[in-house]
VOPAMI-539665 format. One record per residue (C-alpha): x, y, z. Coordinates in steps of 0.001 Angstrom, whole numbers, plus 500000, padded with zeros to 6 digits. Example, Ala and Ser with C-alpha at 12.3 -4.5 7.8 and 13.67 -1.06 7.14 Angstrom:
REM VOPAMI-539665
512300495500507800513670498940507140
END
This chain:
REM VOPAMI-539665
628221268144581421625154265849581330626685263822578532629961263519580500628145262344583540626347259741581580629615258417580061631403258511583435628688256847585534626654254658583136629022253238580512630887250099581490634451250418582863636872249735580020639622249075582578637761246394584552640156243448585130643193245376584168646369245632586269645463249074587453642065248048588645643663246180591455643889249522593372640332249176594420641004245861595981644026247141597755641967250036599102639368247594600442642124245615602129643585248660603867640122249863604904638738246578606198641652244561607569641430244758611381644125244668613919647855245290613494649191245378609958652529245421608172651907247624605119654429247834602307653632250963600152655099252183596823654906251445593078655182248253591030658494247359592646656445246639595831653808244686593798656461242538592254659069242559595061657202241582598281656278238001599317653640238974601906653015235325602779656640235091604061656114238316606129652932236946607655654607233635608475657294235498610381655077238183612030651616236691612060649446235227614762650507231658614128654237232004614669655725229193616737658858230513618350660129230946621917658577233935623665660567237038622934659614240511624348660855242149621131659094239725618858656984241398616067653883239236616159650095239107615553650369241217612453648541240816609167650238242000605987649043244165603077650924244913599881649958248540598942652146249022595916651021249150592386652265251486589664654960254117589419652800256599587507650321256633590363653149257477592607654210256475596059653038259805597585649486259055596244649486255612597850650521257109601182647819259755600929645243257033600140646365254837603072646698257654605690643047257774606834643034254065607423646168253457609402645906251919612814647869252330616050650799249871616058650653249453612245654115249190610625654302251051607218657355250499605050657681252957602280659522251691599219659681253954596170661672252882593156665180254315592944664227256389589966663906260121589434660115260356588861659341258097591813661692260148594062660198263382592973656622262348593781655448262006590193651751261412589740649655261216586516645986261795587233644684259804584253645955256598585909643955257499589026640743257392587122641715254336585087642468252479588302639424253569590355636854254818587818633821256292589557635160255061592920637813257737592464635381260441593837635220258680597201638925259122597759639536262608596350639525264293599716642094261867601042644524263524598488646685266618599162645869269681597019648465269048594197647318265455593655643612266329593928644021269084591397645982266891589031643199264183589261640501266711588567642419268106585583642562264712584068638897263799584667637376265174581436640277263675579262639599260291580996635789260627580224636666261207576551639039258283576607636430256023578203633806256961575684636184256218572751637278252982574356633775251611574923631908253117571981634492253066569222637185250533570227634830248065571857634894247346575525638450246812576571639591243611578193642736242498579998643458239773577360646817239796575588648422241645578636650301238653579914650732238754583699649627242401583887645991241633584853644049241981588131643556238280588414647293237716589029647255239438592486646823237331595556644877238028598845647690240225600177648026242271597033651176240723595721651755239965592003651914236170592237651986235271588441654768232870587533657902234713586494660963232462586684663552234183584679664914237549583462663373238328580008665186241668579389667839241842576605671218241617578384669460241216581738668653244933582346666880247891580888669546250257579597666895253012579157666336253370582926669795253669584508669746253877588297671637256737589914672139257927593419671850261678593516671875263346596934670195266458595579666941264602595072666646264121598811665835267864599180662664267789597097659051267979598140658491264227598092661038263690600829659608266546602811656258264748602590657830261480603591659358263154606705655830264699607531654320261318607096656712259678609467656100262298612099652278262010611778652708258342612077654606258692615302651907260986616804649296258304616011651212255303617145652130254063613660655753252998613031656937254200609646660141253112607806661697254005604518663471251352602416665321251182599122663457249259596438664968246269594693667740247550592355669243245687589398673009245914589936673596245901586172671666249153585731673499251080588455675476254055587119677227255232590295680471254232591914680923252967595450681747256417596871678590257986595307676443255203596793678018255509600162677540259316600173673894258865599098673219256335602002674862258710604484672707261561603352669566259314603486670453258196607009670983261848608116667605262747606744665641259704608072667637258456610982666373255225612536663439255310610069665822254141607279665380250262607131668402248554605499670645249904602816671989249106599388673372245762600661669806244587601175668410246001597966670950245933595142670638242510593639672092240438590736670196240825587442669268237081587497666691238067590142664845240567587930662064239909585496661052242563582904662300245845584398665111247021586679662656247022589657660490243987588996661603240782590592661083237212589670659349234889592188662816233917593593663826237517593659660796238539595603661532235817598112665178236940598545664245240693598872661612239827601472664015237558603358666331240590603673663407242887604637662456240437607370665892240353608766666292244085608673662979244611610360663788242108613116667214243755613649665580247179614005663234245808616746666089243866618438664501240602617538667478238217616775665499235079616086666444232865613184664536233326609906663746230038608197663891230205604412664279227429601950664506229602598889667519230363596778668427233451598748672145233215598060673113235240595015672738233310591848675240232928589126675272236108586980673179235823583854675093234941580701672718236655578249675112239112576527675270240635573120676250238105570588675993240227567493675754243871566625674609244902563235671931246575561065669321245104558805666112246505557183667351250001558256667553249086561963670624249060564223670156246285566748671751244050569376671117240274569253670735238316572482669888234678573256666241235701574015665667238082571090666502241345569345666770244785570843666439247657568322668843250481569398668671252897566371667803253415562733669999254010559789670058257118557659668045255438554940665060255281557226665497258628558942663523260669556335660699258101555966657051259006556669656273255471557759658510252956559579657444249356559945658933247573562986660042244108561933658809241159563981661932239142563359665594239770562548667960236924561931665157234583562707664845235960566204661928237937567643662240241686568080661453242062571760662538245597572711662621249029571098665025251530572768664116255045573783664679257913571467665518255842568324663065257990566217664416261314567586665027263739564800662879261866562272661013265051561297659044263578558428657907260503560387654052260164560708653472256476561406655294253794563435653646250559562349653579247628564839652485244222563531652790242272566778649366241469568025650300240995571722652011243998573385653438241710576025655830240432573354657347243788572470658673245986575327659228249780575246660392252368577697658898255755578540661030257703576008660048255856572836658661258868571171661128261462572536662004263952569775659417262524567426655862263611566596654732260347564907651854258168566107651842254465566648649670252136564659648833248585565822646851245616564375643043245690564341641790243885567470644901244867569493644188248521570105642701248168573724645473245728574632648183248258573696646450251082575414645995249039578613649443247453578553651721248303581530654565249587579249652648250906576258649918252794578088652186255785578424651422256388574703647653255606574908646643258908573325648930258293570298648078254649569557645642253950566613644548250980564535646515250607561300
END
């Protein structure tokens, strides 16, 4: 126990400067920002999807519009969204002790099963907060607190390994996913001008509208949070996250039925609907929930108008951005084939691996090619190694994980580990997409 305490409190934080470490800054914002605040809370869809400067320009102290008794004004803005595996419920629990009377809180979870079931992985709590995590444990409800405590010792072991064996981690080679790319509001402000996903959407994370999910414990918590807010003079709304239209796997009737069920559950606390949140794929960046800079401006523009309408403020919203729907992306499959044992789809911006051929299926080692047909391999689909019972090593030679995307089901049905180049280990373990597999990533 003494050794664990020394590692936890005295060794340097290997996640300093990482994307997750922004949580500490967001907590300082919500603790120390005085007055009335508009707070957007959720996962990474909020971090990537809100332009808080636009919100403050409309609802802040310096607005120059004719006096309107319904006008939302004198508000500061805080972006309290970060990462889906931390969970929207955790973010609400962390914010609850610091909410003010007259605050406006807008809950925006991703339209994705884990997010809507209140998923939380305690290891990311410690990676995000380190030793500061103890200060906030009693803000958490019992389930989240127990999950965090259960992951404390594994985190300490991982920290020791990262610092002593792997060398102190840094945020290098993680592209835009670093703490320095958040602005003063907590928005991700890094330049992201175009959709970089093969075909314009992530086919491994289909978006569905299932009414049954509205009966789970997360939504019960949301209803409690809304009621507690009302008692304390805080106005709370629930809003659908940005949704990539190309990833939606539901017809109009299913979507309409889901919206009706959501309205019946939340009433006037539902802010907007699918018309304000389902957007063309050209507005998305690297996932079905992460927006480009233009996409964030468009989504925020809709949010402003929905919030004004709810408060019966019918003033005009000035916006010079490209908020009209852009032309649909043209990045479609130009070639299907197989090479070097891989089944793949070829797009203008690179290669997406979608399967492996029988000749590789019994291998003990599989080397992921960097190029096929002179194009970079930029995505590995979920589950392509499922059933490879002899597979022990998946070898990656790409040094920067930002150049090779994966989903959360890469190793489904497979017991192999991932091996990466020397000098890239910490970058892969800290990467937004690869960190799911941190315990199974080693140096080749």
